[in-house]
BAFI-3210 file (N, C-alpha, C; in Angstrom, 3 decimals, decimal comma, padded with zeros to 6 digits):
// residues 106
n [1|2|3|4|5|6|7|8|9|10|11|12|13|14|15|16|17|18|19|20|21|22|23|24|25|26|27|28|29|30|31|32|33|34|35|36|37|38|39|40|41|42|43|44|45|46|47|48|49|50|51|52|53|54|55|56|57|58|59|60|61|62|63|64|65|66|67|68|69|70|71|72|73|74|75|76|77|78|79|80|81|82|83|84|85|86|87|88|89|90|91|92|93|94|95|96|97|98|99|100|101|102|103|104|105|106]
n.u [-010,797|-013,762|-015,135|-017,784|-018,027|-016,654|-018,385|-020,496|-019,354|-018,705|-021,195|-022,228|-020,887|-022,301|-024,373|-027,074|-027,715|-027,168|-029,160|-031,429|-031,148|-031,566|-034,060|-035,479|-035,218|-037,438|-039,253|-040,479|-040,697|-042,217|-040,733|-041,701|-042,524|-040,070|-038,725|-040,057|-038,970|-036,443|-034,337|-034,043|-034,520|-037,063|-036,120|-033,415|-033,446|-034,206|-031,790|-029,945|-031,100|-030,713|-027,892|-027,621|-029,056|-027,458|-025,228|-026,294|-027,669|-030,311|-033,412|-036,077|-039,595|-042,175|-045,152|-048,028|-047,711|-045,738|-042,557|-041,407|-039,266|-036,917|-034,700|-032,039|-031,493|-029,430|-027,391|-026,920|-026,213|-023,703|-022,269|-022,266|-020,737|-018,308|-017,639|-017,651|-015,287|-013,375|-014,424|-014,112|-011,287|-010,628|-011,807|-010,173|-007,707|-008,186|-008,711|-006,291|-004,646|-005,895|-005,315|-002,678|000,182|000,586|002,882|003,581|003,329|000,694]
n.v [-001,790|-000,029|003,318|003,069|000,403|000,418|002,100|000,273|-001,779|-000,347|000,351|-002,150|-002,469|-001,968|-003,212|-002,722|-001,891|-004,155|-005,787|-004,416|-004,898|-007,722|-007,745|-006,761|-008,846|-010,401|-008,871|-005,577|-002,846|-000,385|002,571|002,794|000,171|-001,083|000,283|-000,665|-003,043|-002,830|-001,586|001,208|004,678|005,907|008,101|007,387|004,955|005,993|007,370|005,261|004,026|005,864|005,785|003,117|003,481|005,271|003,714|002,055|-000,177|-000,489|000,723|003,129|003,811|006,216|006,185|007,689|009,283|007,691|006,162|003,382|000,780|-001,316|-004,045|-003,335|-004,793|-004,704|-003,445|-005,320|-007,551|-006,571|-006,477|-009,251|-010,178|-009,080|-010,402|-013,061|-013,268|-013,757|-016,262|-017,797|-017,821|-019,084|-021,621|-022,493|-022,594|-024,577|-026,765|-027,185|-027,822|-030,273|-031,768|-032,050|-034,199|-036,416|-036,313|-038,795|-040,544|-041,388]
n.w [-004,252|-004,732|-003,852|-003,565|-002,863|-000,446|001,055|001,274|002,822|005,193|006,037|006,684|009,075|011,365|013,884|014,138|011,588|010,016|011,066|010,193|007,408|007,480|008,349|006,199|004,285|004,272|002,866|001,716|004,115|006,140|007,747|010,377|011,045|010,925|012,896|015,188|015,649|016,795|019,565|019,443|018,629|016,441|014,773|014,853|013,476|011,000|010,276|010,160|007,958|005,972|005,682|004,793|002,434|000,994|000,658|-001,228|-000,559|000,215|-001,016|-001,300|-001,497|-001,693|-000,052|000,293|003,216|004,105|004,169|002,444|002,675|000,962|000,092|-002,060|-004,965|-006,928|-005,502|-003,351|-004,952|-005,918|-003,586|-002,937|-005,061|-004,367|-002,008|-002,966|-004,317|-002,264|-001,353|-003,718|-003,877|-001,448|-001,914|-004,095|-002,851|-000,906|-002,620|-003,897|-001,715|-000,994|-003,258|-003,342|-003,190|-000,437|002,355|003,235|001,109|000,449]
ca.u [-012,274|-014,286|-015,701|-019,138|-017,955|-016,317|-019,529|-021,244|-018,728|-018,847|-022,661|-022,441|-020,157|-023,110|-025,194|-028,529|-027,981|-027,237|-030,441|-032,437|-031,094|-032,175|-035,587|-035,986|-035,128|-038,887|-040,048|-040,566|-041,260|-042,157|-039,785|-042,296|-042,385|-038,686|-038,362|-040,610|-038,096|-035,128|-034,369|-033,518|-035,670|-037,506|-035,137|-032,157|-033,632|-034,138|-030,517|-029,388|-031,579|-030,004|-026,570|-027,838|-029,395|-026,253|-024,452|-027,071|-028,085|-031,736|-034,075|-037,415|-040,533|-043,027|-046,552|-048,641|-046,737|-044,701|-041,530|-041,342|-037,920|-036,671|-033,376|-031,621|-030,933|-028,145|-026,279|-026,720|-025,366|-022,413|-021,619|-022,067|-019,600|-017,116|-017,319|-017,381|-013,849|-012,809|-014,819|-013,384|-009,876|-010,641|-012,081|-009,012|-006,630|-008,619|-008,633|-004,883|-004,176|-006,454|-004,856|-001,303|000,572|000,856|004,336|003,833|003,120|-000,683]
ca.v [-001,660|001,345|003,992|002,549|-000,826|000,816|002,522|-000,953|-002,453|000,467|000,272|-003,426|-002,500|-001,639|-004,334|-002,325|-001,854|-005,493|-006,224|-003,851|-005,650|-009,067|-007,553|-006,528|-010,151|-010,994|-008,014|-004,257|-002,444|001,161|002,903|002,508|-001,183|-001,387|000,854|-001,447|-004,242|-002,393|-000,841|002,552|005,485|005,896|008,934|006,668|004,006|006,667|007,635|004,013|003,819|006,786|005,176|001,954|003,942|005,828|002,574|001,327|-001,518|-000,458|001,783|003,361|004,399|006,949|005,795|008,595|010,032|006,806|005,553|001,937|000,428|-002,686|-004,257|-002,934|-006,011|-004,407|-003,234|-006,629|-008,364|-005,991|-006,918|-010,726|-010,375|-008,741|-011,550|-014,307|-013,354|-014,471|-017,655|-018,452|-018,000|-020,118|-022,971|-022,842|-023,043|-025,935|-027,761|-027,260|-028,541|-031,602|-032,490|-032,173|-035,440|-036,377|-036,563|-040,218|-041,343|-041,821]
ca.w [-003,955|-005,061|-002,751|-003,446|-002,148|000,891|001,764|001,646|003,949|006,339|006,412|007,332|010,334|012,530|014,156|013,742|009,995|009,612|011,523|009,245|006,140|007,684|008,504|004,844|003,582|004,139|002,060|002,074|005,362|006,352|008,793|011,654|011,374|011,125|014,236|016,226|015,841|017,350|020,759|019,236|018,315|014,961|014,041|014,636|012,401|009,701|010,021|009,679|006,528|005,072|005,522|003,853|001,053|000,433|000,296|-002,278|-000,110|000,232|-001,738|-000,716|-002,303|-000,851|-000,127|001,125|004,132|004,662|003,278|002,440|002,241|000,474|-000,393|-003,372|-005,487|-007,499|-004,377|-002,683|-005,906|-005,883|-002,333|-003,029|-006,009|-003,619|-001,013|-003,786|-004,655|-001,177|-001,311|-004,825|-003,470|-000,315|-002,464|-004,768|-001,903|-000,490|-003,691|-004,080|-000,471|-001,094|-004,354|-003,084|-002,707|000,896|002,570|003,559|-000,029|000,257]
c.u [-012,617|-014,823|-017,116|-018,995|-017,526|-017,451|-020,491|-020,699|-018,864|-020,174|-022,891|-021,722|-020,935|-024,230|-026,702|-028,731|-028,022|-028,666|-031,594|-032,380|-031,779|-033,676|-036,218|-035,980|-036,547|-039,791|-039,973|-041,236|-041,203|-041,162|-040,398|-042,233|-040,997|-038,257|-038,953|-039,795|-036,793|-035,310|-033,746|-034,673|-035,946|-036,441|-033,817|-032,222|-033,561|-032,671|-029,727|-029,931|-031,068|-028,502|-026,710|-028,265|-028,207|-025,297|-025,036|-027,344|-029,625|-032,168|-035,412|-038,381|-041,517|-044,468|-047,320|-047,620|-045,641|-043,696|-041,350|-039,999|-037,876|-035,199|-033,072|-030,850|-029,520|-027,022|-025,974|-025,888|-023,955|-021,609|-021,308|-020,889|-018,285|-016,688|-017,131|-015,955|-013,080|-013,138|-014,245|-011,975|-009,709|-010,829|-010,845|-007,922|-006,993|-008,295|-007,144|-004,373|-004,625|-005,748|-003,286|-000,950|000,975|002,350|004,625|003,533|001,714|-001,266]
c.v [-000,252|001,957|003,497|001,269|-000,592|001,260|001,277|-001,604|-001,661|000,373|-001,031|-003,565|-002,257|-002,781|-004,035|-002,375|-003,216|-006,085|-005,601|-004,613|-007,074|-008,910|-007,497|-007,819|-010,587|-010,047|-006,479|-003,855|-000,941|001,305|002,507|001,091|-001,657|-000,973|-000,016|-002,679|-003,954|-001,465|000,646|003,351|005,458|006,970|008,211|005,586|004,671|007,058|006,404|003,746|004,690|006,326|003,983|002,420|004,547|004,823|001,719|-000,032|-001,631|000,877|002,041|003,946|005,196|006,483|006,571|009,446|009,000|006,504|004,117|001,538|-001,027|-002,865|-003,840|-004,071|-005,852|-004,120|-004,582|-007,511|-007,861|-006,505|-008,430|-010,921|-010,116|-009,934|-012,934|-014,372|-014,010|-015,926|-018,393|-018,715|-019,135|-021,507|-023,409|-023,308|-024,392|-027,041|-028,135|-028,166|-030,026|-032,453|-032,654|-033,646|-035,442|-036,719|-038,032|-041,082|-041,766|-041,123]
c.w [-004,230|-003,871|-002,488|-002,565|-000,641|001,659|002,164|002,922|005,245|006,843|007,110|008,728|011,596|012,688|013,790|012,305|009,456|009,902|010,568|007,918|006,273|007,796|007,049|003,892|003,254|003,269|002,518|003,327|005,468|007,546|010,211|012,023|011,511|012,645|015,469|016,538|016,530|018,600|020,638|018,720|016,790|014,170|013,858|013,528|011,051|009,325|009,618|008,205|005,560|004,713|004,517|002,499|000,359|-000,057|-000,777|-001,920|000,056|-000,599|-001,082|-001,830|-001,317|-001,078|000,848|001,905|004,651|003,666|003,531|001,867|001,871|000,096|-001,753|-004,116|-006,153|-006,522|-003,687|-003,638|-005,894|-004,677|-002,325|-003,899|-005,220|-002,720|-001,795|-004,208|-003,548|-001,166|-002,524|-004,485|-002,435|-000,915|-003,314|-003,905|-001,289|-001,382|-003,935|-002,950|-000,580|-002,137|-004,249|-002,679|-001,253|001,080|002,797|002,395|-000,301|-001,002]
res [m|s|a|y|g|e|l|q|l|d|a|l|g|d|a|t|r|r|g|i|l|e|a|l|l|s|g|p|l|p|v|g|k|l|a|d|r|f|p|v|s|r|p|a|i|s|q|h|l|r|v|l|e|r|a|q|l|v|t|h|r|t|s|g|t|r|r|v|y|r|l|d|p|e|g|i|d|s|l|r|e|y|f|d|r|f|w|t|q|a|l|a|s|f|k|q|k|v|e|e|p|s|a|n|g|d]
***
């Protein structure tokens, strides 16, 4: 796994950051709106957003004095590809087990 992937997994290790990603599923939000959803300070949300941005899971654009955050589709795709490897292996193992002849001749 690359350092980039490790940053993504490390970023997901925090419940608040996972919550931020879930909040952004419905669309872009400014920091203030995100902060309203969590029991932590606005500066703490900004720190979490920096971690998520460094992990390339979110991006932002500036709109006046506000920063509006959204999910980074490329980073999310990269993370999905990482987890798909496990899913693919699990499905292959399940298929192999199902297709094995049973011990009692069924």
